[in-house]
C-alpha positions as CSV (number, residue, x, y, z in Angstrom):
1,X,99.4,86.0,53.5
2,X,95.3,86.0,54.1
3,X,96.4,88.3,57.5
4,X,99.6,90.2,55.3
5,X,97.0,90.9,52.7
6,X,94.2,92.4,55.5
7,X,96.5,94.0,57.5
8,X,98.0,95.4,54.5
9,X,94.6,97.3,52.4
10,X,93.2,98.0,56.1
11,X,96.5,100.2,56.8
12,X,94.9,101.7,53.2
13,X,99.2,100.2,51.9
14,X,97.8,98.6,48.3
15,X,94.3,99.2,46.4
16,X,92.9,95.5,45.7
17,X,95.0,95.0,42.3
18,X,98.6,95.9,44.4
19,X,97.2,93.4,46.4
20,X,96.2,90.5,44.0
21,X,99.2,91.2,42.1
22,X,101.4,90.9,45.3
23,X,99.6,87.4,46.4
24,X,100.7,86.1,43.1
25,X,103.8,86.7,43.2
26,X,103.5,84.9,46.7
27,X,102.5,82.7,45.2
28,X,98.7,82.2,46.9
29,X,95.9,80.7,44.3
30,X,92.8,80.1,43.9
31,X,91.7,76.3,44.7
32,X,90.9,74.5,41.3
33,X,87.4,72.9,41.1
34,X,86.4,69.6,38.6
35,X,86.7,71.5,35.2
36,X,88.8,73.7,36.5
37,X,92.9,74.1,37.2
38,X,94.5,76.1,39.6
39,X,94.7,79.6,39.0
40,X,96.1,82.6,39.7
41,X,94.4,85.1,43.0
42,X,92.4,87.9,40.8
43,X,90.6,91.5,42.0
44,X,87.3,89.9,42.3
45,X,88.4,86.8,44.5
46,X,90.5,89.2,46.4
47,X,88.1,92.0,47.1
48,X,85.4,88.4,48.0
49,X,88.3,87.5,50.2
50,X,87.7,90.9,52.1
51,X,84.6,90.8,52.4
52,X,84.1,87.7,53.8
53,X,83.9,87.6,57.9
54,X,84.7,83.7,57.7
55,X,88.4,84.8,58.4
56,X,87.2,86.6,61.7
57,X,85.4,83.2,63.1
58,X,82.6,83.7,61.8
59,X,80.3,80.9,59.1
60,X,76.9,82.2,57.5
61,X,74.4,80.0,56.9
62,X,71.7,81.1,54.9
63,X,72.0,84.4,55.5
64,X,72.7,83.9,58.6
65,X,75.3,84.9,60.7
66,X,77.5,82.0,63.6
67,X,80.3,82.1,65.1
68,X,82.9,79.2,64.0
69,X,84.9,76.9,65.8
70,X,88.0,77.3,63.2
71,X,90.8,80.1,65.0
72,X,90.7,83.1,63.2
73,X,93.2,84.7,60.8
74,X,91.6,88.5,60.8
75,X,90.7,89.4,64.0
76,X,87.5,92.2,63.9
77,X,89.6,95.5,64.8
78,X,91.9,94.8,60.9
79,X,89.0,93.1,59.1
80,X,86.7,96.0,60.7
81,X,88.9,98.3,59.1
82,X,89.0,96.6,56.1
83,X,85.4,97.2,55.7
84,X,85.9,100.8,56.0
85,X,88.3,101.1,53.4
86,X,86.0,98.5,51.2
87,X,82.8,101.2,51.6
88,X,85.1,104.5,51.1
89,X,86.7,103.4,47.2
90,X,82.7,102.2,47.3
91,X,81.1,105.7,47.9
92,X,84.7,107.5,46.0
93,X,83.9,105.3,42.8
94,X,80.0,106.1,43.6
95,X,80.9,110.1,43.0
96,X,82.6,109.9,40.0
97,X,80.4,108.4,38.5
98,X,77.3,111.2,39.5
C-alpha cells in the first residue's frame, strides 16, 4: 500500500486527501498508541508519510540522515518525484493566499 501510494502521488494521479481515502478503503491504519485506539490514516498522516525519507532507507536521528539497514519500500526516484509534487502544491497554495 505504501509503494502504491508513493507511485500514485508521484505520478500526479491523486491529492493527499484522495490517497488518505483510498488507503482507508484498502485497510491501512495508524498504529495504536497507549490510550489511543487504531484509527484510519488521515490526511496529515499521509502527508508525513510522503515527506519521510525512511521509506527510501534513510534514517533521521537528531537532524542527521544515515543509511538504514532496512529494505527500502520506495526507490529514490519515486520519492524525489513525490517531493516535487508536494513542493508544487505548496507553491500553488502560497500563490493563492497572496
